[in-house]
N, C-alpha and C positions, 0 to 999 in steps of 0.2 A: 840275529848271532847265538846260538846253545850256551847254553848253560856248559856245556860239558867245555867248550870252549874257553866261556869266560872262565873257568877254573884254570882250564891251562893257562893260561895267560898269566892271572894270578901267582901261582905257581912258579911257573919259569920264569919269571919275571921281578914277583914281589909287589907286595900294595905299598901304598897304597894306586890302585890304578882306575885310569877310565878307556873304555874302550870304547870308541865311536867309527860305527859303521858308515862308509860311504854309501853301500846299496839303498840304506835310509833317505839319507839325502837326497839321493840322486831322486828315490820314489817320490818325494815329498815336494822337491822341486816338478817335478813330471807333471804331478798333481794340481799344482798351483797353477800351470801353464795352461793345461789342459781345461781348466775351471772358470779362468781368467783370461780368456785366450787375447783378448786388448791390452792386457797387464803388461808393462815390460819388468823383470824383477830386479831388484836394488838390491841384494843382499845386505842385509844390516851386521856389519864387519861386529859390531860388538857383543852382539850374542855370543859369539864363538869367534873370536880372531887367528886360530889354529891356521898358519899354512896353508895345510893340506886340506882343508876345508875351501878357501878360497880357491883353490887350484881346480876340487872337482866342480867347482858352482861355476867357476868360467869356463870350461869345459863346455859345461851342459849349456852355457849361454846365457848365466846372469850375468849383470852389473852390478853396483855396490854403492851402499851407502856408508859413509865414514864420521865418524864422529871427533876427529881430532886429525891432528898431524903424524903423528906415527901410524895412527893406520893408514890414512893417506897414500903414505909413502910405501906402507905393506902393500897393498895393489897395486896403486902405480910401476911398482917396481920389480912385482912379478908380472903384471900385463909387457908390461917396457921391454922384458927379457923375453917375452912370447916371441913379440913383434918391433921388434928395433925398428925405429925410424919413424914408425906408426902414430906416435903419443899422442902429438898433437891433431891429428886428426880425429883421434876414438876418446879422447876426454871424458868429452861432455855425455858421449852414451854409455859410459864405461862406470864412471866416478859422480858421486854427488856431494856434498860435504853438508849432513843435513842438521848442523849442531849451529842454532839459529845464533848464538852468541861464539863468538872467536876471539883470543888476545891477539893484541895488535901482532907480534912476531908473527904468530900462526897464519896470519894475509899476506904479512909479507913474503914471507919462506914460498904460499902456496901462487903467489900472482903471478912468476915466471911460465906455471903452468897452464895458465885463464882457467880456473876453476868456474865449477858452478855452486853454489853456497846459497845457503839461508839467511833471510832476515825477519825479521818481525817489529822491530820499530827504528824510529827516524836515528837515536845515537850508532846504534849499528850500520846502519847504511850511509851514515858519514865516516865510519870508520872504514869501511869496503873501500870507500872513494878515496881514501887517504892512503889506505896500505895493499889494495889487490885492485889497483881502478881496473885492470883487466878484465876482472870474472864477471859471469854471468848472476843476475840472480833471479832468487827467487822467494815469495813470499808466501811465509805461514801462518795462517788463520786460527784464531783460536776456534775450536768447536768443541761440541758436551763430548765429558771422558764420563759418561755415567755408566759405573757397575766394571768400569775395567780394573785388570789387577794392581796396575801402579798409572796414576792420573797423574799427566802429565800439562793440561789445559792451566793449573796455577802457572803455571812455571814459562812457558812458552804460548806465544800466538798471537796475532794482532785481532783487536774486534771487529768483526767483521765490516763495522759502519766506517772504519777506521781507513781498511784498504787500499779501495780504490786510490783515497790520497796518498798512501805512499809508494805507491804506483809511478800515480806520478813524482812524488819525490826522488824517486828514484830516475828516473828518465830525465826529472830536470839539471839533474848533479852527472847526467852522461854516460849512465849505465843501464845495461840492457835487460830489461824485465825480461825472461826467460818462462819464469813458472810460477805456479802455484799451488801449496801443499798444505796438508795438515795432518794431525795424529790424534787417531782416537781415543787413547789410552792402552799399553799393552794389554796382552791378553785381554781381548777384549769380546764378552762373550754379548752383550746386548748389539744386537747389529743395527738397531735402529741409530745407533748415533753413524756410521756409516752412511745412513741416508739422508738424517740431520744433514753430514759435512757434507756429502755431494751435494745434497740440494743449498748450502749454504755458499758451496765452493763456485757452482751453477750463478748461481746471481751474479757475483763478484767479477767473472769474467767475462757477462754478457754487458754489465755493465760498465767494465774496462775496454769492452770491444766499444760499446756505444761513443765513445769519448775516442774513439781514435787509434787505443794500443788492444790489437788481436795480442793474447799471451798463450803460445804454443803445447805448453806443459802442464800438465797436471798430476801432482804426485800427490798420492792416496795414503801416503805413511805406513807406518805399520799396522800392531795391533793384532794381525791376524791370530785365529788363535792355537795353540799346542793341543793337542789330542791328550790329557796329562792320566784322563781318564775316561769312560763312555759319555758321560753326561756333557759334557764340551762338543758343542755341535762341529760337524766336518765345516772342511773348507767348501765343499759342492754343497751346504747348507748357505752359507756366508754370500758366495757365489753367483746365487740363483737373484739373489740383493741387490748385490753390486752390478752385474750382469744387463738387469734392468734399468737403476736408474744410470748407470751410463750410458747404455743406448738411448735412453727418453731424451735427457740432458745436454748431451756434448756429441759435437759433430764427428765425423771421423778424421778430420784434420787435429782436432787434439790429442797431442800422443798422454797419455796415460801410463802413469809409475806407479810403482810402489814400493814397500821397504820391509818385508817380511822377514824377522830375525828368526824368531823361539820358534816358529811356522814348522823351518825350517830344518833345525838342528836339535829343538828337543826330546822331540821321539831316537833320534839318533846314536845316543849316550847312557853307557851305564857304567856305575862307580864300584867298584870292588873293595872291599877292604877288609882288615881281619879284627878279630878281636885280640885284644891289647891286655885286658881286665876284666875281672868280675868279683861282682860285692853282689850283697842283699841290704839293702836300706827301703824307710818304711814299708816292708812289708812286701817287697817287690823284687825282683834280681834286677840289675843293672849292669849293662854292657860297657864297656871303653873300646873304642874300634882306633886304626889307627887314618882316621883324616877326622874332618872336624867342619863347623862352620867358618871358619877362619878359613877353609880350602876348597873340596870339590862340592858342601853343601853350603858354600856362605848367600845360594841360595833362600834359605832359608831367613836369614839378615835382610839381603838386600832386594830378593826378590818376591817377597810374602810368600815362598813357595813350600812346599810340600814334597818329599820324595820315601815315599813307606819303603825301608827295608826289608829284605827278604832272606833266606836263608837257604844255602845248598843240604844242609842238614836237614832229614825228615824229623817228625814227632809232633804231640801234642803241642800247641800255643798255649802261650801264657804271656796275661801283660804284662811287658816291662819299660825300663828305661834305657833310653843308648843317649851316650855321652861320646862326644870326641877328644879327642889326644890331649888337647892343650890345659894347659890349669887355670882356664876361667871361665868359672862357673855358668856364663853364659855360653860358652861350648853344652849345648845339648839338642842335640838332633829329635829327642821326644822322650815323652813319659808316657806316651800311649802306645808304644806299638805292640805287637803281638807277633813273638817269633817261640822257638821252639826253645828248649834248656840246650843252651852254648857254650864250649868249651873256650878256654883258650888258644888260641892258631885254629876257630872256624872261618871259613868266610861269610861274609854278608856281600848283597849286591844292593844295587836301587836303581830302577830302571828312566828313565826322561828326563836326565840330569846334563842332556847336552848344549841349554842355554842359560847363559849368565850363574855357571858356577865355576868352571874350571877360571873365566872370564874376567872373576873380580874374587877367584882367589890370593891370596897372603901368605907369608914367611910368620906369618906371629910365633912367637915364641921358640923361633930356630927351627919350624919345621917347612920342610919344602914341597909344594902345593905336587898333587899327585902327578905321576908318570902320565903322558898320553900315549894309546896306543892306537892306528889306524888299520882296519880291516877293510877289503872290497873296496882299495880305490883303485 
């Protein structure tokens, strides 16, 4: 999207606004499939649950990873409307419930759909058996998350030494063990995490097969990095490592899926905000904008994100502070941004804000989240 187009959208409809470019989403999806041809994409809806994004990715051929009942129903009802009467036939091919811990009420609601759900401990397995006995289960392994932006291994995943026993426990309960999964941590740029995880998964699959149960699905999770800046390695670099290990370790009859989220949508959105206040504090200019860390820029707090602001106005730049619109001192976007001299009413923008921004926005202080505009659908 051009800067002229961004300014037009902001001027015509007001700010704050997030502009999502679906041409970028399609391009990111195509690149993932091109570089990882054996891997079926299950888009992680939590990264950005906009219905228009689900529609674009479904049309491109994606399946979906959901983490709550509302996310499941959002995807399920959309697909159902496109293919009435076929939902039971395609449910596993299109949706996996990949949150390892689920409330009883969620399992009860899901059971009628015969879902594919994850687990990583015996208590969760017993809960699934009691409240969603028609589910197919996927065991999640604990794998290295070294260097990932968001570490998940301390919260989810069984020890590999326990894995085969947990497979047997599921079978003893009468549940079908359909898959093995792992997650190397969000925004993983240490690609050795993937290498180690694939080797750990291979060992578990081989041992399970030797004991009489072949597991047909391997879910290699998310963690595929978005290129927030040039130093982030591309999916092509990661794919070379993953493809080598997949070809070496897993026979062709193993179905391999993945759960990319941010790598598909992060670079597809740009936020535009308006300067609503200006002051000088501690010897530097300070700007206040009509968005905040409680809204589009919530990734600063929840996702360890950094979203450099840029101005449409030209001029010499100086170090400044940028604050959000709420009354909270925590609402600080940056204390060392480089911007030209701005006036109240000027527009600023931040790129690469399509993942975990709008998705985790709140209504703190009564301010509504930014409106979302979709282009090139």
